[in-house]
C-alpha positions as CSV (number, residue, x, y, z in Angstrom):
1,X,202.1,234.7,39.7
2,X,199.2,233.6,37.5
3,X,196.5,231.3,39.0
4,X,194.5,228.7,37.1
5,X,191.7,226.4,38.0
6,X,192.3,222.9,36.9
7,X,189.4,220.4,36.6
8,X,190.8,216.9,37.5
9,X,188.7,214.7,35.2
10,X,191.5,212.2,34.3
11,X,192.3,211.8,38.0
12,X,188.7,211.2,38.9
13,X,188.1,208.6,36.2
14,X,191.3,206.8,37.3
15,X,190.5,207.0,41.0
16,X,186.9,205.7,40.5
17,X,188.0,203.2,37.8
18,X,185.5,204.4,35.2
19,X,185.7,205.7,31.7
20,X,184.9,209.2,30.5
21,X,181.8,207.7,28.8
22,X,180.7,206.2,32.1
23,X,181.3,209.4,34.0
24,X,179.2,211.2,31.3
25,X,176.4,208.7,31.8
26,X,176.4,208.9,35.6
27,X,176.7,212.7,35.7
28,X,174.6,213.6,32.7
29,X,177.5,215.8,31.5
30,X,178.2,215.6,27.8
31,X,181.1,213.2,26.9
32,X,182.6,215.8,24.6
33,X,182.7,218.4,27.4
34,X,184.4,215.9,29.8
35,X,186.9,214.9,27.1
36,X,187.8,218.5,26.4
37,X,188.3,219.2,30.1
38,X,190.4,216.0,30.5
39,X,192.6,217.1,27.5
40,X,193.0,220.7,28.6
41,X,191.0,221.9,25.5
42,X,188.2,223.5,27.5
43,X,188.8,226.3,30.0
44,X,185.4,226.5,31.7
45,X,183.0,224.3,33.6
46,X,179.7,225.2,35.1
47,X,178.8,224.9,38.7
48,X,176.0,222.5,37.8
49,X,178.5,220.2,36.0
50,X,180.7,220.2,39.2
51,X,177.6,219.4,41.3
52,X,176.5,216.6,39.0
53,X,180.0,215.0,38.9
54,X,180.2,215.3,42.7
55,X,176.8,213.6,43.1
56,X,177.6,210.9,40.5
57,X,180.8,210.0,42.3
58,X,179.6,210.6,45.9
59,X,182.3,213.3,46.3
60,X,181.9,215.7,49.3
61,X,185.1,217.7,48.9
62,X,185.3,220.0,45.8
63,X,189.1,219.8,45.9
64,X,188.7,216.2,44.5
65,X,187.3,217.8,41.3
66,X,189.0,221.1,40.9
67,X,192.3,222.6,42.0
68,X,193.8,226.1,42.0
69,X,197.3,226.1,40.7
70,X,200.1,228.6,40.1
71,X,201.5,228.7,36.6
72,X,205.1,229.7,35.8
73,X,206.4,229.4,32.3
74,X,204.1,226.4,31.5
75,X,204.9,224.6,34.8
76,X,202.0,223.8,37.1
77,X,202.7,223.6,40.8
78,X,200.5,221.0,42.6
79,X,201.0,220.7,46.3
80,X,204.6,222.0,46.1
81,X,205.5,219.6,43.4
82,X,206.6,220.9,40.0
83,X,205.0,219.1,37.0
84,X,205.3,219.9,33.3
C-alpha cells in the first residue's frame, strides 16, 4: 500500500474561518504555495512552513496540519473512511 502525506490547508482555513490570503499573511508563507497545497498541485512543504502555520494558528498538534494516508487506486483513506 502506498503512503502519502497530505497537507490539510483547506481544512485549516475552514476551521479557523480565514482565507488563504489571511493564512499567508499570518504565517508569512507565500499565497501561491498555500493555494497549490490546497489544490493538490504541490507535493512538498518545508518544515519551516509547517512551523510558521502552526505558530500563526496556535496549533500544538502537527496532525491538524498534515496527515499520512494510504492510497488505493485514487482513493484516500482518512480515519477508516474512504473518500474520493
